[in-house]
C-alpha positions in Angstrom: -29.0 -35.5 -68.2 -31.4 -32.6 -68.9 -34.3 -34.5 -67.3 -32.4 -34.8 -64.1 -31.5 -31.1 -64.1 -35.1 -30.2 -64.9 -36.4 -32.5 -62.2 -34.1 -31.0 -59.6 -35.0 -27.4 -60.6 -38.7 -28.3 -60.5 -38.4 -29.9 -57.1 -36.4 -26.9 -55.7 -39.0 -24.5 -56.9 -41.8 -26.5 -55.4 -40.0 -26.7 -52.0 -39.3 -22.9 -52.1 -42.8 -22.0 -52.9 -44.2 -24.3 -50.3 -41.9 -22.8 -47.7 -43.0 -19.3 -48.7 -46.7 -20.3 -48.4 -46.2 -21.8 -45.0 -44.2 -18.8 -43.7 -46.8 -16.3 -44.9 -49.7 -18.3 -43.4 -47.9 -18.7 -40.1 -47.0 -15.0 -40.0 -50.6 -13.8 -39.7 -51.7 -12.6 -36.3 -54.8 -14.1 -34.5 -57.8 -11.8 -34.5 -59.0 -10.4 -31.1 -61.9 -12.4 -29.8 -64.1 -9.3 -29.9 -63.6 -8.9 -33.6 -64.4 -12.6 -34.2 -67.6 -12.2 -32.2 -68.6 -9.1 -34.1 -67.9 -10.7 -37.5 -70.0 -13.7 -36.5 -72.9 -11.5 -35.5 -72.7 -9.6 -38.8 -72.5 -12.9 -40.7 -75.5 -14.2 -38.7 -77.5 -11.2 -39.9 -76.6 -11.8 -43.5 -77.6 -15.5 -43.1 -80.9 -14.4 -41.6 -81.6 -11.8 -44.4 -80.7 -14.4 -47.0 -83.0 -16.9 -45.4 -80.4 -19.7 -45.5 -81.6 -23.1 -44.5 -80.6 -24.0 -40.9 -78.4 -26.9 -42.3 -76.2 -24.4 -44.2 -75.9 -21.7 -41.6 -72.9 -23.2 -39.6 -70.7 -23.6 -42.7 -71.7 -20.2 -44.0 -70.8 -18.5 -40.8 -67.4 -20.0 -40.7 -66.7 -19.1 -44.4 -68.1 -15.7 -43.9 -66.1 -14.9 -40.8 -62.9 -16.4 -42.3 -63.3 -14.3 -45.5 -63.5 -11.2 -43.4 -60.6 -12.2 -41.2 -58.5 -12.8 -44.3 -59.4 -9.4 -45.7 -58.4 -7.9 -42.3 -55.0 -9.6 -42.4 -55.8 -12.1 -39.6 -55.3 -15.8 -39.4 -58.4 -17.9 -40.2 -60.2 -19.7 -37.4 -61.0 -23.4 -37.4 -64.4 -23.1 -35.6 -66.7 -20.6 -34.1 -67.5 -22.5 -31.0 
């Protein structure tokens, strides 16, 4: 009997936490295009200064821009195209 109660409690907690995460992610605003462009340029400068191999630059730029967007309270972007 206790296993069933524990299982239901665990399942309920997982559902509630998953719902909270999805609401918080959906609630973030999209960054203005100008901000994304500026962040990309700044990240390109960092990549250049760090002399990243060309094969790593694309992934670095996306991670770099998304890190900054997250810090600014904006939604992450899927690509920088």
